[in-house]
C-alpha positions as CSV (number, residue, x, y, z in Angstrom):
1,M,-28.7,-109.4,59.8
2,K,-32.2,-108.7,61.1
3,H,-30.8,-106.6,64.0
4,L,-28.9,-104.3,61.6
5,T,-32.0,-103.7,59.5
6,I,-34.2,-102.8,62.4
7,V,-31.9,-100.2,63.9
8,P,-31.7,-97.9,60.9
9,L,-35.4,-98.1,60.4
10,A,-36.0,-97.1,64.0
11,V,-33.7,-94.2,63.6
12,L,-35.4,-93.1,60.4
13,A,-38.8,-93.4,62.1
14,F,-37.9,-90.9,64.8
15,T,-35.9,-88.5,62.8
16,P,-38.8,-86.5,61.3
17,L,-40.4,-86.1,64.7
18,T,-37.4,-84.5,66.3
19,G,-36.8,-82.2,63.4
20,A,-40.4,-81.0,63.2
21,T,-40.5,-80.4,67.0
22,A,-37.3,-78.3,66.9
23,Q,-38.6,-76.2,64.1
24,E,-42.0,-75.5,65.6
25,Q,-40.8,-74.1,68.9
26,P,-40.2,-70.4,68.9
27,P,-37.1,-68.9,70.4
28,L,-37.5,-67.8,74.0
29,L,-37.7,-64.0,74.4
30,E,-37.7,-61.9,77.5
31,T,-39.5,-58.6,78.1
32,G,-37.1,-55.7,77.4
33,Q,-34.8,-57.7,75.1
34,R,-33.8,-55.8,72.0
35,V,-34.7,-57.5,68.7
36,R,-34.8,-57.0,65.0
37,V,-37.9,-58.4,63.3
38,T,-38.3,-59.0,59.6
39,A,-42.0,-59.2,58.6
40,P,-42.3,-58.3,54.9
41,L,-46.1,-58.2,55.0
42,L,-46.1,-55.5,57.7
43,A,-43.0,-53.3,56.9
44,D,-40.6,-52.7,54.1
45,R,-37.6,-52.7,56.5
46,P,-36.9,-54.7,59.7
47,L,-38.6,-53.5,62.8
48,V,-36.1,-52.8,65.7
49,G,-37.1,-52.4,69.3
50,S,-37.7,-54.0,72.6
51,V,-39.9,-57.0,73.4
52,E,-43.0,-55.8,75.3
53,R,-44.8,-59.1,75.2
54,F,-44.2,-62.6,73.6
55,G,-46.8,-65.3,73.5
56,G,-49.9,-66.6,72.0
57,D,-49.8,-65.7,68.3
58,S,-48.0,-62.4,68.4
59,L,-45.0,-60.4,69.5
60,G,-45.5,-57.0,71.1
61,L,-42.6,-54.8,70.0
62,S,-41.9,-51.3,71.3
63,A,-40.0,-49.4,68.6
64,E,-37.3,-46.8,69.2
65,D,-39.8,-44.0,68.6
66,A,-42.2,-45.4,71.3
67,T,-44.5,-46.9,68.6
68,V,-45.9,-50.3,69.8
69,F,-46.5,-53.0,67.3
70,A,-48.3,-56.3,67.6
71,V,-46.5,-58.5,65.1
72,P,-48.3,-61.8,64.2
73,L,-45.8,-64.6,64.7
74,A,-46.9,-66.1,61.3
75,S,-45.8,-63.0,59.5
76,I,-42.2,-63.1,61.0
77,T,-39.7,-64.4,58.5
78,R,-36.6,-63.5,60.5
79,L,-35.9,-62.7,64.2
80,E,-32.5,-61.4,65.4
81,V,-31.8,-61.2,69.1
C-alpha cells in the first residue's frame, strides 16, 4: 500500500514544474519567417510581417510596408507562424 501512495504523490509533485516550464518557453522563430502578431496594446489589428530579430524581451517585425516594429514579448497575446 505504501508504494502505491508514494508514486501518485511523486507524479503530482513534478507535474506543475513541467507544465510551467513548457508555458514559459517562447516558440523558436527564425529571421525572415512570416508571422502574424496580435498585441492589443500596440495595434487594433494583428501585425503581419517578417521576423527581423527575436530575443531578449522583444520581437523585431518588418511589416509589409517596410515599417519595422519592436514588439515587447509581454504585449503579445497571440503569435501565428
